C-alpha positions as a Python dict, from the first residue, in 0.01 Angstrom:
ca = {
    (1, 'M'): (0, 0, 0),
    (2, 'V'): (30, -308, 224),
    (3, 'R'): (347, -354, 423),
    (4, 'Q'): (316, -728, 491),
    (5, 'S'): (645, -880, 599),
    (6, 'N'): (488, -1207, 714),
    (7, 'A'): (597, -1104, 1063),
    (8, 'S'): (479, -1329, 1342),
    (9, 'F'): (524, -1369, 1714),
    (10, 'A'): (440, -1620, 1986),
    (11, 'I'): (136, -1593, 2209),
    (12, 'P'): (187, -1780, 2537),
    (13, 'V'): (-142, -1886, 2695),
    (14, 'E'): (-71, -1932, 3064),
    (15, 'D'): (-68, -2300, 3173),
    (16, 'L'): (-238, -2402, 2849),
    (17, 'G'): (18, -2381, 2569),
    (18, 'E'): (130, -2144, 2299),
    (19, 'T'): (5, -2023, 1964),
    (20, 'R'): (127, -1771, 1707),
    (21, 'A'): (11, -1446, 1553),
    (22, 'S'): (62, -1303, 1204),
    (23, 'V'): (94, -929, 1139),
    (24, 'Y'): (-40, -736, 838),
    (25, 'R'): (99, -383, 854),
    (26, 'A'): (-48, -79, 683),
    (27, 'A'): (167, 199, 542),
    (28, 'P'): (191, 462, 673),
    (29, 'P'): (155, 338, 1035),
    (30, 'A'): (-210, 297, 1126),
    (31, 'P'): (-381, 475, 1417),
    (32, 'A'): (-550, 152, 1530),
    (33, 'T'): (-490, -221, 1526),
    (34, 'L'): (-755, -487, 1465),
    (35, 'V'): (-700, -836, 1607),
    (36, 'L'): (-899, -1103, 1423),
    (37, 'A'): (-968, -1462, 1524),
    (38, 'H'): (-1074, -1738, 1286),
    (39, 'G'): (-1399, -1932, 1276),
    (40, 'A'): (-1453, -2276, 1426),
    (41, 'G'): (-1346, -2482, 1126),
    (42, 'A'): (-1059, -2294, 958),
    (43, 'P'): (-725, -2149, 1078),
    (44, 'Q'): (-585, -1798, 1042),
    (45, 'T'): (-432, -1905, 709),
    (46, 'H'): (-776, -1959, 554),
    (47, 'P'): (-798, -1757, 230),
    (48, 'F'): (-1091, -1547, 356),
    (49, 'L'): (-910, -1428, 669),
    (50, 'V'): (-582, -1367, 485),
    (51, 'D'): (-768, -1174, 214),
    (52, 'V'): (-961, -962, 465),
    (53, 'A'): (-647, -886, 666),
    (54, 'G'): (-450, -782, 360),
    (55, 'R'): (-729, -570, 216),
    (56, 'L'): (-787, -393, 548),
    (57, 'A'): (-414, -322, 571),
    (58, 'A'): (-441, -166, 225),
    (59, 'R'): (-712, 56, 375),
    (60, 'G'): (-486, 181, 651),
    (61, 'V'): (-563, -68, 928),
    (62, 'D'): (-295, -276, 1101),
    (63, 'V'): (-429, -631, 1139),
    (64, 'V'): (-313, -921, 1357),
    (65, 'T'): (-454, -1274, 1324),
    (66, 'F'): (-396, -1576, 1546),
    (67, 'D'): (-497, -1940, 1591),
    (68, 'F'): (-683, -2082, 1888),
    (69, 'L'): (-492, -2357, 2066),
    (70, 'Y'): (-698, -2647, 1926),
    (71, 'M'): (-634, -2529, 1571),
    (72, 'R'): (-263, -2480, 1637),
    (73, 'A'): (-248, -2838, 1767),
    (74, 'G'): (-428, -2974, 1459),
    (75, 'R'): (-747, -3072, 1643),
    (76, 'K'): (-1089, -3031, 1484),
    (77, 'L'): (-1301, -2983, 1796),
    (78, 'P'): (-1285, -2629, 1940),
    (79, 'D'): (-1155, -2578, 2291),
    (80, 'R'): (-1406, -2525, 2570),
    (81, 'P'): (-1523, -2164, 2606),
    (82, 'A'): (-1296, -2085, 2902),
    (83, 'V'): (-989, -2185, 2700),
    (84, 'L'): (-1105, -1992, 2393),
    (85, 'E'): (-1152, -1681, 2607),
    (86, 'A'): (-816, -1731, 2779),
    (87, 'T'): (-650, -1751, 2438),
    (88, 'W'): (-820, -1427, 2334),
    (89, 'R'): (-700, -1250, 2649),
    (90, 'A'): (-347, -1379, 2590),
    (91, 'A'): (-360, -1261, 2228),
    (92, 'I'): (-463, -910, 2333),
    (93, 'A'): (-184, -893, 2591),
    (94, 'A'): (74, -1022, 2340),
    (95, 'V'): (-31, -774, 2070),
    (96, 'R'): (1, -485, 2312),
    (97, 'A'): (341, -607, 2434),
    (98, 'E'): (484, -686, 2090),
    (99, 'L'): (347, -397, 1886),
    (100, 'G'): (299, -128, 2148),
    (101, 'V'): (-48, -40, 2019),
    (102, 'R'): (-258, 221, 2191),
    (103, 'R'): (-590, 185, 2007),
    (104, 'L'): (-710, -174, 1983),
    (105, 'A'): (-1014, -332, 1819),
    (106, 'I'): (-1095, -703, 1830),
    (107, 'G'): (-1324, -938, 1641),
    (108, 'G'): (-1323, -1218, 1392),
    (109, 'K'): (-1501, -1456, 1162),
    (110, 'S'): (-1802, -1631, 1315),
    (111, 'M'): (-1692, -1806, 1638),
    (112, 'G'): (-1377, -1595, 1663),
    (113, 'G'): (-1585, -1278, 1678),
    (114, 'R'): (-1838, -1429, 1917),
    (115, 'I'): (-1568, -1526, 2167),
    (116, 'A'): (-1417, -1178, 2133),
    (117, 'S'): (-1754, -1033, 2231),
    (118, 'H'): (-1764, -1249, 2545),
    (119, 'V'): (-1422, -1115, 2645),
    (120, 'A'): (-1537, -758, 2586),
    (121, 'A'): (-1863, -815, 2775),
    (122, 'A'): (-1678, -953, 3078),
    (123, 'G'): (-1519, -612, 3127),
    (124, 'D'): (-1190, -740, 3268),
    (125, 'V'): (-977, -642, 2966),
    (126, 'P'): (-936, -263, 2961),
    (127, 'D'): (-928, -31, 2661),
    (128, 'I'): (-1098, -235, 2392),
    (129, 'D'): (-1202, 37, 2150),
    (130, 'A'): (-1427, -153, 1910),
    (131, 'L'): (-1559, -493, 1801),
    (132, 'V'): (-1596, -617, 1441),
    (133, 'F'): (-1796, -928, 1352),
    (134, 'F'): (-1765, -1099, 1015),
    (135, 'G'): (-2073, -1321, 1011),
    (136, 'Y'): (-2186, -1323, 1374),
    (137, 'P'): (-2325, -1671, 1460),
    (138, 'L'): (-2646, -1555, 1625),
    (139, 'H'): (-2783, -1909, 1646),
    (140, 'P'): (-2699, -2261, 1526),
    (141, 'M'): (-2813, -2353, 1177),
    (142, 'G'): (-3184, -2438, 1178),
    (143, 'K'): (-3229, -2335, 1543),
    (144, 'P'): (-3321, -1965, 1539),
    (145, 'K'): (-3455, -1974, 1895),
    (146, 'V'): (-3121, -2094, 2041),
    (147, 'R'): (-2973, -1748, 2067),
    (148, 'R'): (-2615, -1639, 2134),
    (149, 'D'): (-2679, -1276, 2217),
    (150, 'A'): (-2761, -1255, 2590),
    (151, 'H'): (-2418, -1110, 2674),
    (152, 'L'): (-2406, -848, 2399),
    (153, 'P'): (-2585, -565, 2589),
    (154, 'A'): (-2296, -575, 2838),
    (155, 'V'): (-2050, -469, 2565),
    (156, 'R'): (-1978, -98, 2605),
    (157, 'C'): (-1756, -27, 2304),
    (158, 'P'): (-1882, 35, 1948),
    (159, 'M'): (-1967, -279, 1751),
    (160, 'L'): (-1997, -339, 1377),
    (161, 'F'): (-2175, -645, 1239),
    (162, 'V'): (-2090, -742, 879),
    (163, 'Q'): (-2371, -983, 797),
    (164, 'G'): (-2505, -1151, 484),
    (165, 'T'): (-2871, -1154, 389),
    (166, 'R'): (-2857, -1533, 341),
    (167, 'D'): (-2655, -1625, 652),
    (168, 'A'): (-2807, -1945, 796),
    (169, 'L'): (-2655, -1866, 1138),
    (170, 'G'): (-2824, -1527, 1152),
    (171, 'E'): (-2951, -1327, 858),
    (172, 'A'): (-2889, -955, 838),
    (173, 'R'): (-3255, -889, 920),
    (174, 'E'): (-3215, -1081, 1247),
    (175, 'I'): (-2910, -875, 1339),
    (176, 'R'): (-3098, -555, 1251),
    (177, 'A'): (-3373, -653, 1497),
    (178, 'L'): (-3108, -723, 1760),
    (179, 'L'): (-2964, -372, 1725),
    (180, 'R'): (-3265, -227, 1906),
    (181, 'R'): (-3106, -362, 2227),
    (182, 'L'): (-2752, -258, 2132),
    (183, 'P'): (-2717, 121, 2122),
    (184, 'T'): (-2344, 105, 2041),
    (185, 'A'): (-2386, -133, 1745),
    (186, 'T'): (-2422, -81, 1371),
    (187, 'L'): (-2483, -319, 1082),
    (188, 'H'): (-2333, -342, 735),
    (189, 'V'): (-2545, -566, 514),
    (190, 'V'): (-2376, -783, 250),
    (191, 'E'): (-2648, -848, -6),
    (192, 'G'): (-2683, -1208, -118),
    (193, 'A'): (-2402, -1340, 104),
    (194, 'D'): (-2427, -1653, 315),
    (195, 'H'): (-2218, -1729, 625),
    (196, 'S'): (-1900, -1751, 417),
    (197, 'L'): (-1941, -1383, 319),
    (198, 'K'): (-1813, -1464, -29),
    (199, 'S'): (-1958, -1179, -229),
    (200, 'K'): (-1886, -923, -498),
    (201, 'H'): (-1993, -671, -233),
    (202, 'L'): (-1708, -755, 8),
    (203, 'D'): (-1504, -451, -100),
    (204, 'A'): (-1784, -219, 14),
    (205, 'A'): (-1802, -408, 343),
    (206, 'L'): (-1428, -365, 402),
    (207, 'D'): (-1458, 6, 322),
    (208, 'A'): (-1723, 23, 595),
    (209, 'V'): (-1502, -168, 840),
    (210, 'A'): (-1202, 59, 777),
    (211, 'D'): (-1416, 371, 814),
    (212, 'F'): (-1566, 235, 1137),
    (213, 'L'): (-1221, 160, 1281),
    (214, 'H'): (-1077, 497, 1182),
    (215, 'R'): (-1369, 672, 1350),
    (216, 'S'): (-1341, 451, 1660),
    (217, 'S'): (-969, 528, 1696),
    (218, 'R'): (-1010, 906, 1716),
}
């Protein structure tokens, strides 16, 4: 059962502006909360993110989503990395203050998950229990040698990559090869899925995410 009241709260980002978060509550109260950020081109109201949040709540995971500042302002071009990371840090602080969570996982779709991993790798935000990536953008489309993984070995918490076998920004086989350098990471393969992760196998992927988060919150 999903207890979704469309609750929301403000996220002030110091000296930069303000955005908002949406809350998807599980019933009974969940042992852990997952904060998810959107990808570069779509807001937190995108059907994929709303669907994932609701279905994870039905699996006993509290989920919070939020918009980066550029998306909140209606701009198409993402903020510079320092602003994206500042927004993530502000979102984590706001979730802890508003919801009083003790066990916290972070992640997101594509860019949202990648920026979350930079925040976790920096090590200046305490008590991040896990990371979840929905379609990690390992490299730009058509540029497999331009990698976005140098920081990942610095992440100390458990990581779960949910990756499609046809993802043009990093196929599941590329992520599997990467795991040799990431002892805390695991991979759930979504057969036949591209970067959108639209697939008949998404239910199995969300089962894996919920199980991963429940284990990480113990």
